[in-house]
N, C-alpha and C positions, 0 to 999 in steps of 0.2 A: 504493500500500500504506500502511496506517495507520502513522504514526509513523516512516516510513522515508524518508530523503532520499539520493539518489545523484547525484553530480556527477562531471565528467570534463574533462580538458583538451581533449577532442575538441569541446567546445562553443565553443572559441575557435581562432584561427589558431595555427599552430605557433610563430610569432614571439612571440605574446602568452601562450603557455602558461605559461611560467615566472613571469611577473609575476602572472598570474591565480592560479596555485597559491600563491604567497607571500601574496597577499591573502586567499585562502580559508583558509589555515592560521591566519593572524592572527585572522580572525573566528571560526573554528570551534574553535580550541584556545587560542591565545594569541599575541600579537605576538612574532615572532622575526626574526632576520636570516638569510636563506638564500642560500647560494652553491652552484653546481653547474657541473661541466664540461659538463653537458648542457643548459645554459640555452637554447641556440638550437634544441633539439629535445626539450625536456622533455615527459615523459608522466606522467600521474598520474590516479588515480581514487580517489574517497572515498565511502564509504557510512556513514550515521549512523542508528542506531536510537534514537529519542528515547523515553525512559522518564520516569517521574514525577519522580524526583529525581536521575537519572543519565543517562548516554548511553554507548552502545557504538559505537565508530567503527572502520572498517576502511580502511586507506590502503595503496595500492600506487603506487610512484612511482620515477622515475629517481634514481640515487644523488645525494646532496647532503649538505651540512653545514648544520646549524641551530644558531644560538647566540642565547641570551636573556641580555641584559645588564641592568644596573641601570636603564638608561634605558627599556628595554622594560617593566620592572616598574613604574616610576613612571607610564608612560603607561597601562597597564591591567593590573590584577592581579585575576583572577577568584577568587583564593584557593581553588584546587582542587588536589587530588592527582590523578595519573593513573597507573593500572597499565598497564604497557607490555609487550605480549606480542609476541615476534618470531616471524615465520613464514618470512622470507626470509634474505637475506645478513647478514653480520656488522654489528653496530652498536656503536660506541664511545660510551659515555655518561659524562658527568662532572657531578657536582653535589655541593656541600658537601664538597669535597676527596676524594670517592669517585670512582674512575675504574675502569670495568668494560667489558670486551668481551663483548657478548652475541651468541649464535648462535641458530639456529632452535630454538624450544622454550623459550628462556629468558624470564624475566619480571623486570621492574624497576619501581621506583616513582620518579616525579619530581614536583616541586612547582612551581607557577607563581610562588611568592614568592621564589625563590632563582635566581641566575644558573645557566644550564644550557648544556651543549654536547653535541650529538649528531652523530656522523659516521656516515652511512649508507654503508658501504664498497661499492666497485664490484667485484662478482664476476661481471659479465656478465649480470645479470638485475635486474629491478625489486626495490627494497626493498619489504617487505610487513610491516606491523605492525597490531596491534589496540590500541585504547586504551579503557580503562574510566574514565570520569570519576567522581571521588569528591569531592563538595563537602566541604571541610574541616569545616564545621559539622555534617555528618551522621555523621562518623566518630567513634564513641564511645570514642576512645583518646587517651592523653596525647600532645599534639603533639610534645613534645621527644623522646619515644621513637620515634614514627613517623619523625621527621626523621632519625634515625640510619640509617634504611634507604635514604635517598635516594641514587640512583646506584649501588646495589649489586645484584648478582644475587640474586633471591629463589628459594629452593628450591621448585620446583613438583612435585617427586616425593612430597611429603608428602600425607597424606590430604586436608586442606583445599585444598592447592594443586592437586592433580589434579582434585578435584571442581570447583574454580573454573574451571580451564581447560576442562574438559569442558562445564560449564554455559555458558560464553561461546560455545563452538563451536556448541552446540545452539541457543542464542539467536540467533546470526547466521544459522543455517540455517532456523529456523522462524518468525522474527519476522513474516514476510510473511503468515502465516496468523492472526495474533493481532489482536484488536480492541483499542481503547485501554485498556479496563479490564484485559485480560490483560497488556498491556505494562506497565501500572502495577504490577501484582502481581509480574511477572517482574523489574522493576527493583528492587523491594524485596528480592527474594531475592538478586539480584546484590550489592546493598549489604551484606546480612547475611553472605553468603559471604566478601566481601572483608574485612569487619571481623573475621570469625573467622580468616581466613588471616593478616592482619596482627597480630592479637592474639597469635597463637602466635609470631610473629617478634619481638615486643617484650616477651614475658612479661607482658602486661597482661590483667587480667580484664575481661570484657565486662560492662557494666551490665545491670540487669534489662531484660526486653523492653519493659515499659511506659515505662521511661525513654528507651529508644531511639525508641519511637514518638512520644513527646512532642518529642524533639529533631528528628526528621524533620518533624513537623507545624510546628514553629517555622520551619524552613527553608522549607517550602512557603509559609507565611504571609508571610515576608519577601520571597520571590520574587514573590508576588501583589501585595504593596504596591508593590514596585519597578516592576512592569509596569503599574500602574494609577494612578500618581500624578496623571496629568492629569484623572482623573475627579473632578469636584467632590463627588460623592456618596460618595467613598471615606472611610470612617471605621470605627471599631470594629464597628459594627452590620453594615456591608456586608462587612467581612472575615469576621466570624463566620458570617454567612449563607452566604457562598460556600464555607466549609469545613465547613458542616453542624455547627457547634458553637454553644453559647450564648455571649453576650457575657461572662458571668461566667467560663466556662471559658477564654475567650480571655485575659482579664485574669490568670487564675491561671497560664496558660502563660508569661506574660511577667512574673510577679511578681518573679522574681529578676534580671531584665534591668535595665540601667542606666536605661532610660526606658520609659514606657508605649507602647502601640500608637499612640495619638493623637499623642504627642510624636514618635514615630519618623516618622509620616507628615508632620507639620509640618516637622521638621528636613530630611527628604529633599527636600521641595518647595522649601524655602528654598535648599538647596544647589544644586539643579538651576537654579533661577531666577538665583542669583548667578553660576553659570557662564555662563548665557545673557547676563547683563548685561555680563560681561567679554569676550564673544565679538565680535570686530570684524565678523564676518560677519552678526551680528544687530543691528548698530548702528542699522539703519533701523527696527527694531520699537519700538513704544511700550512703556513700562513696563507699562501695563495689559494689553497683549497677552501679554507674557511672564508676568505674574501669572496670567492666565487659562489660559495654556498649561499651567501646573503646578497647576491645580485650585483657585486662589483665585477666589472668586466676586466679590469687591469689592476694588478697588485700595486703598481706605482701610484695609481689614483687612490686606491684604498689606503695606502700608507700615509699619503699626504692628508687625506681626510681624517684618519685616525689621529695623527699628530695634532692637527688643528683642534680636534674635539677634546683630546685628553692630555695634550702636552708632551707625550712621548710616542715613539713609534711602536707598532704592535709587537715587534720582536722584544723590545725592552719590557713592555707590559707583561708579556707572557713569562719572561724570566723572573719577574718579580712575583707574579701570581702563582707560578709553579716552581718553587724553590727545589733545587736538586733534580 
């Protein structure tokens, strides 16, 4: 089915199910530390509906406790909000000094950038939740106001709350019949409904529709750049062509950003290459190979760019990063 991924612990042995689940959650949502009294017989299934700028996921699993500490955040922070809808047993959630017990039908919000604790309580059945991923950059609301909602129960009996819950249920039921373009549009509706719902909770006005569209387009462009850094042909013209806009409009979209599109591509390539140079597992690779891996056509150009950015050539940086 288009845009739908389903996985289960049945794909591995019962002994490996808990470890497999922990890794899957870390990859699909965010790194967390998980404990469970069912570790030796853990069961879990997950289904993800991938949309253009968001994702709706459904998880059913044995009771467990999940904690996200500062060390997890330093390791990986996708900078996402998640709306969290409970279908099964009670769940205790704590974030930013808010502590709430959620039951079936309740909804809450959590953020990947703050420590988090979730206790999925054992009531004799699998825990069951749905998650709607909200990239922070696409949410047209003041972050300080949204953050006040973290770890609190959100009223879903309101007009926008009821509509959002019904929409997500319908999306989970009908996504298998949709083609990629339909899923893209349905994802845009989910983001708009979520913004409307949260705006009412924060007493924040929503920006004009065209401002929201421009913000979403910027997020798509950044994601495209991140995914294609290794392509030496990646540049403003290629980015604009892929998104069916002119180069002039591309530059206008990023006019108020700290750096141009070209500068963003160069900075990200240098950051990725610097991480590779400091990685002991890649110590056998030549500097030219690493430069080429991140889209630099000529090692001499790469060396000059690296020196301008970090003050030393890549060879010296590697020697300092990998002593011995």
